[in-house]
C-alpha positions, 0 to 999 in steps of 0.5 A: 563833539560832532568831529569826535563823534564822526571820527568814532562813529557815534551818534549825538543828540543835542536836546534842547530846552525851550525858551517857554519852559525856562527863560535861560533855555536851561534844563529845570533840574532844581524842580523836584517835578523835573527830578523824576524818572517818570515825569518832566524833563528826565522823562522827556529826554528819555523818550528822545533817546529811546526813539532814536535807539528804535529809529536808528537801531543804536546799541542801547548798552552804549548810551552816554550822557554829558552836559555842562552847567544845568545840562551837567546837573540834568545829566546827573538826574538822568543817571540817578533816574 
C-alpha cells in the first residue's frame, strides 16, 4: 500500500486496534456499540480521518476506506454509517 500510495500521490493511514480493546487486536465490528456513527470505533476512526483532513489539507471528496477480515467488516460499517 505504501509503494502504491507514494506512486499515486495518496496519503494512507493505518488505524490500529489496541490489545486492551480486543485481545486479537481486531476491530469490534460485531458489537452493536461499535456499529454507530456517533459512538465506538466508527466514531473514533472517523475522528482520525477528520483530524488528518484538517492537519494535512487533504481532499475530503477523495477519502476511501479498505480493510481485511475484521477491518473489512469495519470498512462496511464506516461506509454505512
